[in-house]
C-alpha positions as CSV (number, residue, x, y, z in Angstrom):
1,X,-52.2,29.2,17.6
2,X,-50.4,32.5,16.8
3,X,-46.8,33.2,16.4
4,X,-45.3,36.5,17.5
5,X,-42.0,37.3,15.9
6,X,-40.3,40.4,17.2
7,X,-36.8,39.8,15.9
8,X,-36.2,40.2,12.1
9,X,-33.7,37.4,12.0
10,X,-36.3,35.0,13.4
11,X,-38.6,36.0,10.7
12,X,-35.8,35.5,8.1
13,X,-35.2,32.0,9.3
14,X,-38.9,31.2,9.1
15,X,-39.0,32.5,5.6
16,X,-36.0,30.5,4.5
17,X,-37.5,27.4,6.0
18,X,-40.7,28.0,4.2
19,X,-42.8,28.2,7.4
20,X,-44.3,31.7,7.1
21,X,-47.4,30.5,5.2
22,X,-48.1,27.8,7.8
23,X,-47.3,29.7,11.0
24,X,-48.3,33.2,9.8
25,X,-46.1,35.2,12.2
26,X,-47.1,38.7,13.3
27,X,-45.1,41.5,15.0
28,X,-47.2,42.0,18.2
29,X,-49.3,40.0,20.7
30,X,-52.2,42.3,19.9
31,X,-52.0,41.4,16.2
32,X,-51.9,37.7,17.0
33,X,-55.0,38.1,19.2
34,X,-56.8,40.1,16.5
35,X,-56.2,37.3,14.1
36,X,-57.4,34.6,16.4
37,X,-60.8,33.0,15.6
38,X,-63.6,34.1,18.0
39,X,-65.7,31.5,19.7
40,X,-69.4,31.9,19.4
41,X,-71.3,31.9,22.7
42,X,-73.5,28.8,23.2
């Protein structure tokens, strides 16, 4: 699962709550897709 965070205040709340290490937010959908694990074809 990827988390796209486009508003700086959302990111600030995540940081204050200590969730950035678990959720690993990124700035764009493209960045989230690039970070997603790839399935190997069977």
